[in-house]
N, CA, C and O atoms as CSV, one atom per row, in Angstrom:
chain,resi,resn,atom,element,x,y,z
A,1,MET,N,N,-13.056,-2.877,12.385
A,1,MET,CA,C,-11.596,-2.574,12.170
A,1,MET,C,C,-11.430,-3.961,12.017
A,1,MET,O,O,-12.227,-4.855,12.302
A,2,LYS,N,N,-9.828,-4.072,11.331
A,2,LYS,CA,C,-9.540,-5.136,10.528
A,2,LYS,C,C,-8.278,-5.354,11.760
A,2,LYS,O,O,-7.714,-4.531,12.481
A,3,THR,N,N,-8.115,-7.081,11.605
A,3,THR,CA,C,-7.713,-8.082,12.165
A,3,THR,C,C,-5.862,-7.916,11.977
A,3,THR,O,O,-5.448,-7.593,10.863
A,4,THR,N,N,-5.169,-8.081,12.757
A,4,THR,CA,C,-3.787,-8.402,12.242
A,4,THR,C,C,-3.562,-8.747,11.387
A,4,THR,O,O,-3.088,-8.172,10.407
A,5,ARG,N,N,-3.911,-10.011,11.578
A,5,ARG,CA,C,-3.978,-10.995,9.909
A,5,ARG,C,C,-4.380,-10.573,8.942
A,5,ARG,O,O,-4.020,-11.167,7.926
A,6,GLN,N,N,-5.343,-9.319,8.771
A,6,GLN,CA,C,-6.378,-8.704,7.524
A,6,GLN,C,C,-4.950,-7.425,6.980
A,6,GLN,O,O,-4.697,-6.886,5.902
A,7,LYS,N,N,-4.308,-7.363,8.348
A,7,LYS,CA,C,-3.417,-6.323,7.888
A,7,LYS,C,C,-2.000,-6.473,7.484
A,7,LYS,O,O,-1.284,-5.727,6.816
A,8,ILE,N,N,-1.778,-7.553,8.019
A,8,ILE,CA,C,-0.228,-8.138,7.257
A,8,ILE,C,C,-0.789,-8.301,5.889
A,8,ILE,O,O,-0.286,-7.660,4.967
A,9,GLU,N,N,-1.747,-9.068,5.689
A,9,GLU,CA,C,-2.114,-9.678,3.960
A,9,GLU,C,C,-1.925,-8.610,3.393
A,9,GLU,O,O,-0.926,-8.525,2.678
A,10,ILE,N,N,-2.885,-7.375,3.539
A,10,ILE,CA,C,-2.945,-6.179,2.999
A,10,ILE,C,C,-1.484,-5.034,2.591
A,10,ILE,O,O,-1.215,-4.217,1.709
A,11,ALA,N,N,-0.847,-5.572,3.791
A,11,ALA,CA,C,0.263,-5.468,3.392
A,11,ALA,C,C,1.348,-5.928,2.675
A,11,ALA,O,O,2.158,-5.158,2.158
A,12,LYS,N,N,1.418,-7.099,2.610
A,12,LYS,CA,C,2.011,-8.001,1.789
A,12,LYS,C,C,1.620,-7.821,-0.146
A,12,LYS,O,O,2.292,-7.920,-1.172
A,13,ARG,N,N,0.511,-7.589,0.102
A,13,ARG,CA,C,0.164,-7.741,-1.203
A,13,ARG,C,C,0.104,-5.856,-1.613
A,13,ARG,O,O,-0.004,-5.530,-2.796
A,14,PHE,N,N,0.175,-4.936,-0.674
A,14,PHE,CA,C,0.714,-3.593,-1.417
A,14,PHE,C,C,2.128,-3.320,-1.849
A,14,PHE,O,O,2.423,-2.572,-2.781
A,15,ARG,N,N,2.996,-3.995,-1.087
A,15,ARG,CA,C,4.477,-4.629,-0.968
A,15,ARG,C,C,4.457,-4.873,-2.668
A,15,ARG,O,O,4.771,-4.035,-3.513
A,16,ALA,N,N,3.934,-6.455,-2.937
A,16,ALA,CA,C,3.885,-7.402,-4.147
A,16,ALA,C,C,3.987,-6.462,-5.241
A,16,ALA,O,O,4.963,-6.443,-5.991
A,17,ALA,N,N,2.698,-5.447,-5.376
A,17,ALA,CA,C,2.068,-4.680,-6.480
A,17,ALA,C,C,3.245,-3.396,-6.191
A,17,ALA,O,O,3.683,-3.176,-7.320
A,18,ARG,N,N,3.631,-2.883,-5.662
A,18,ARG,CA,C,4.797,-1.728,-5.727
A,18,ARG,C,C,6.133,-2.331,-6.556
A,18,ARG,O,O,6.822,-1.705,-7.361
A,19,ILE,N,N,6.283,-3.610,-6.160
A,19,ILE,CA,C,7.808,-4.196,-6.464
A,19,ILE,C,C,7.511,-4.466,-7.964
A,19,ILE,O,O,8.202,-3.920,-8.825
A,20,GLN,N,N,6.354,-5.416,-8.332
A,20,GLN,CA,C,5.587,-5.608,-9.343
A,20,GLN,C,C,5.655,-4.415,-10.448
A,20,GLN,O,O,6.174,-4.526,-11.559
A,21,HIS,N,N,5.164,-3.507,-10.037
A,21,HIS,CA,C,5.055,-2.120,-10.648
A,21,HIS,C,C,6.542,-1.626,-11.446
A,21,HIS,O,O,6.616,-1.055,-12.534
A,22,GLY,N,N,7.852,-2.099,-10.405
A,22,GLY,CA,C,8.892,-1.464,-10.045
A,22,GLY,C,C,9.271,-0.800,-9.581
A,22,GLY,O,O,10.497,-0.770,-9.486
A,23,ILE,N,N,8.550,0.086,-9.039
A,23,ILE,CA,C,8.672,1.517,-7.940
A,23,ILE,C,C,9.291,1.373,-6.735
A,23,ILE,O,O,8.909,0.370,-6.132
A,24,SER,N,N,10.245,2.133,-6.085
A,24,SER,CA,C,10.560,2.275,-4.948
A,24,SER,C,C,9.677,2.730,-4.538
A,24,SER,O,O,8.737,3.294,-5.098
A,25,GLN,N,N,9.992,2.431,-2.972
A,25,GLN,CA,C,9.146,3.513,-1.793
A,25,GLN,C,C,9.298,4.605,-1.871
A,25,GLN,O,O,8.350,5.297,-1.499
A,26,GLN,N,N,10.825,5.467,-2.500
A,26,GLN,CA,C,10.834,6.545,-2.228
A,26,GLN,C,C,10.035,6.935,-3.782
A,26,GLN,O,O,9.427,8.005,-3.788
A,27,ASP,N,N,10.023,6.202,-4.926
A,27,ASP,CA,C,9.476,7.179,-5.899
A,27,ASP,C,C,7.941,7.019,-5.771
A,27,ASP,O,O,7.310,7.843,-6.432
A,28,LEU,N,N,7.002,5.879,-4.860
A,28,LEU,CA,C,6.066,5.815,-5.346
A,28,LEU,C,C,5.652,7.226,-3.745
A,28,LEU,O,O,4.628,7.893,-3.892
A,29,ALA,N,N,6.354,7.425,-2.690
A,29,ALA,CA,C,6.040,8.668,-2.126
A,29,ALA,C,C,6.108,9.654,-2.476
A,29,ALA,O,O,5.393,10.579,-2.091
A,30,ASP,N,N,7.169,9.738,-3.473
A,30,ASP,CA,C,7.110,11.195,-4.606
A,30,ASP,C,C,5.584,11.163,-5.147
A,30,ASP,O,O,4.671,11.905,-4.785
A,31,GLU,N,N,5.542,10.326,-5.916
A,31,GLU,CA,C,4.536,10.130,-7.023
A,31,GLU,C,C,3.031,10.501,-6.019
A,31,GLU,O,O,2.197,11.194,-6.601
A,32,LEU,N,N,2.786,10.179,-4.964
A,32,LEU,CA,C,1.446,10.370,-3.932
A,32,LEU,C,C,1.660,11.666,-3.467
A,32,LEU,O,O,0.732,12.428,-3.195
A,33,GLU,N,N,2.933,11.975,-3.356
A,33,GLU,CA,C,3.104,13.384,-2.281
A,33,GLU,C,C,2.916,13.005,-0.449
A,33,GLU,O,O,2.179,13.638,0.307
A,34,ILE,N,N,3.637,12.033,-0.126
A,34,ILE,CA,C,3.655,11.815,1.202
A,34,ILE,C,C,4.929,11.352,1.414
A,34,ILE,O,O,5.716,11.359,0.466
A,35,HIS,N,N,5.332,10.878,2.686
A,35,HIS,CA,C,6.661,10.468,3.021
A,35,HIS,C,C,6.483,8.915,2.468
A,35,HIS,O,O,5.502,8.227,2.188
A,36,ARG,N,N,8.173,8.667,2.447
A,36,ARG,CA,C,8.381,7.208,1.970
A,36,ARG,C,C,7.984,6.646,3.356
A,36,ARG,O,O,7.411,5.559,3.283
A,37,GLU,N,N,8.187,7.221,4.805
A,37,GLU,CA,C,8.104,6.033,5.791
A,37,GLU,C,C,6.459,5.948,6.038
A,37,GLU,O,O,5.967,5.002,6.653
A,38,THR,N,N,5.935,6.664,5.681
A,38,THR,CA,C,4.461,6.055,5.531
A,38,THR,C,C,4.282,4.792,4.405
A,38,THR,O,O,3.224,4.162,4.396
A,39,ILE,N,N,5.324,4.475,3.504
A,39,ILE,CA,C,5.147,4.029,2.609
A,39,ILE,C,C,5.703,2.358,3.117
A,39,ILE,O,O,5.368,1.308,2.567
A,40,SER,N,N,6.278,2.450,3.858
A,40,SER,CA,C,7.214,1.880,5.219
A,40,SER,C,C,6.672,1.174,5.807
A,40,SER,O,O,6.820,-0.042,5.692
A,41,PHE,N,N,5.621,1.915,6.880
A,41,PHE,CA,C,4.975,1.594,7.662
A,41,PHE,C,C,3.541,1.019,6.799
A,41,PHE,O,O,2.964,0.079,7.345
A,42,ILE,N,N,3.105,1.404,5.831
A,42,ILE,CA,C,1.894,0.319,5.312
A,42,ILE,C,C,2.968,-0.916,5.901
A,42,ILE,O,O,3.099,-1.469,6.994
A,43,GLU,N,N,3.888,-1.070,4.110
A,43,GLU,CA,C,4.427,-2.309,4.061
A,43,GLU,C,C,4.982,-3.148,5.427
A,43,GLU,O,O,5.431,-4.285,5.282
A,44,SER,N,N,4.933,-2.648,6.472
A,44,SER,CA,C,5.478,-3.389,7.498
A,44,SER,C,C,4.234,-3.604,8.013
A,44,SER,O,O,4.390,-4.224,9.065
A,45,SER,N,N,2.944,-3.382,7.779
A,45,SER,CA,C,2.052,-3.411,8.818
A,45,SER,C,C,1.461,-2.685,9.898
A,45,SER,O,O,0.294,-2.678,10.288
A,46,THR,N,N,2.607,-1.991,10.370
A,46,THR,CA,C,2.453,-1.301,11.236
A,46,THR,C,C,1.581,0.442,11.504
A,46,THR,O,O,1.441,1.175,12.483
A,47,ARG,N,N,1.148,0.515,9.996
A,47,ARG,CA,C,0.246,1.338,9.763
A,47,ARG,C,C,-0.728,1.218,8.622
A,47,ARG,O,O,-0.415,1.181,7.432
A,48,SER,N,N,-1.678,1.173,9.009
A,48,SER,CA,C,-3.343,0.519,7.720
A,48,SER,C,C,-3.368,1.681,6.677
A,48,SER,O,O,-3.084,2.878,6.663
A,49,ILE,N,N,-3.788,0.860,5.918
A,49,ILE,CA,C,-3.870,2.379,4.710
A,49,ILE,C,C,-5.563,2.651,5.011
A,49,ILE,O,O,-6.503,1.884,5.223
A,50,ARG,N,N,-5.458,3.899,4.931
A,50,ARG,CA,C,-6.989,4.651,4.898
A,50,ARG,C,C,-8.244,4.537,4.255
A,50,ARG,O,O,-8.176,4.227,3.065
A,51,ALA,N,N,-9.241,4.688,4.676
A,51,ALA,CA,C,-9.866,3.927,3.623
A,51,ALA,C,C,-9.875,5.596,1.840
A,51,ALA,O,O,-9.902,5.524,0.612
A,52,GLU,N,N,-9.856,6.118,2.305
A,52,GLU,CA,C,-9.728,7.186,1.560
A,52,GLU,C,C,-8.575,7.477,0.645
A,52,GLU,O,O,-8.504,8.334,-0.235
A,53,GLU,N,N,-7.544,6.451,1.090
A,53,GLU,CA,C,-6.272,6.158,0.361
A,53,GLU,C,C,-6.305,5.147,-0.761
A,53,GLU,O,O,-5.821,5.229,-1.890
A,54,LEU,N,N,-6.986,4.175,-0.187
A,54,LEU,CA,C,-7.563,2.940,-1.130
A,54,LEU,C,C,-7.195,2.995,-2.473
A,54,LEU,O,O,-6.247,2.503,-3.085
A,55,GLY,N,N,-8.553,4.000,-2.957
A,55,GLY,CA,C,-8.676,4.102,-4.535
A,55,GLY,C,C,-6.971,4.494,-5.209
A,55,GLY,O,O,-6.363,4.065,-6.190
A,56,LEU,N,N,-6.690,5.310,-4.342
A,56,LEU,CA,C,-5.095,5.747,-4.832
A,56,LEU,C,C,-4.130,5.447,-4.831
A,56,LEU,O,O,-3.225,5.909,-5.526
A,57,PHE,N,N,-4.045,4.315,-3.792
A,57,PHE,CA,C,-2.764,3.336,-3.670
A,57,PHE,C,C,-2.973,2.909,-4.856
A,57,PHE,O,O,-2.351,3.304,-5.842
A,58,ALA,N,N,-4.282,1.674,-4.864
A,58,ALA,CA,C,-4.476,1.081,-6.058
A,58,ALA,C,C,-4.086,1.347,-7.168
A,58,ALA,O,O,-3.440,0.525,-7.818
A,59,LYS,N,N,-4.512,3.022,-7.809
A,59,LYS,CA,C,-4.260,3.277,-8.849
A,59,LYS,C,C,-3.127,3.371,-8.722
A,59,LYS,O,O,-2.491,2.341,-8.495
A,60,GLU,N,N,-2.627,4.299,-8.794
A,60,GLU,CA,C,-0.915,4.341,-8.491
A,60,GLU,C,C,-0.325,2.708,-8.826
A,60,GLU,O,O,0.413,2.494,-9.787
A,61,LEU,N,N,-0.687,1.833,-8.065
A,61,LEU,CA,C,0.163,0.608,-8.109
A,61,LEU,C,C,-0.635,0.158,-9.094
A,61,LEU,O,O,-0.390,-1.017,-8.819
A,62,GLY,N,N,-1.456,0.058,-10.100
A,62,GLY,CA,C,-1.924,-0.645,-11.121
A,62,GLY,C,C,-2.517,-2.181,-10.797
A,62,GLY,O,O,-2.198,-3.194,-11.419
A,63,VAL,N,N,-3.687,-2.094,-9.399
A,63,VAL,CA,C,-4.340,-3.141,-9.358
A,63,VAL,C,C,-5.749,-2.429,-8.941
A,63,VAL,O,O,-6.181,-1.350,-9.346
A,64,THR,N,N,-6.294,-3.263,-8.092
A,64,THR,CA,C,-8.014,-2.613,-7.971
A,64,THR,C,C,-7.894,-2.535,-6.569
A,64,THR,O,O,-6.781,-2.732,-6.082
A,65,VAL,N,N,-8.836,-2.287,-5.853
A,65,VAL,CA,C,-9.037,-1.611,-4.447
A,65,VAL,C,C,-9.505,-3.140,-4.036
A,65,VAL,O,O,-8.961,-3.668,-3.066
A,66,THR,N,N,-10.268,-3.670,-4.599
A,66,THR,CA,C,-10.653,-5.600,-4.118
A,66,THR,C,C,-9.382,-6.451,-3.985
A,66,THR,O,O,-9.191,-7.216,-3.039
A,67,TRP,N,N,-8.583,-6.275,-4.934
A,67,TRP,CA,C,-6.944,-7.214,-4.542
A,67,TRP,C,C,-6.514,-6.373,-3.726
A,67,TRP,O,O,-5.942,-7.165,-2.977
A,68,LEU,N,N,-6.330,-5.353,-3.260
A,68,LEU,CA,C,-5.523,-4.878,-2.781
A,68,LEU,C,C,-5.794,-5.110,-1.291
A,68,LEU,O,O,-4.922,-5.276,-0.438
A,69,VAL,N,N,-7.126,-5.099,-1.090
A,69,VAL,CA,C,-8.063,-5.630,0.367
A,69,VAL,C,C,-8.414,-7.133,0.486
A,69,VAL,O,O,-8.965,-7.725,1.414
A,70,GLY,N,N,-7.910,-7.631,-0.798
A,70,GLY,CA,C,-8.011,-8.997,-0.177
A,70,GLY,C,C,-9.884,-9.883,-0.540
A,70,GLY,O,O,-10.131,-11.005,-0.099
């Protein structure tokens, strides 16, 4: 189980990678075939990234899983 601090750090990295990649929440959601709200919840650390999603999100955002989880 991740601590709140860890969840916030992952959320910040996720958002930073998305912005640096130049992609909107909606475009990322469309590409991954998920709801935009899911992206929003992850970025606000309301929802954690599931283990099975890490690789997919990292690949789409152009980062490594290691970087994403800090």
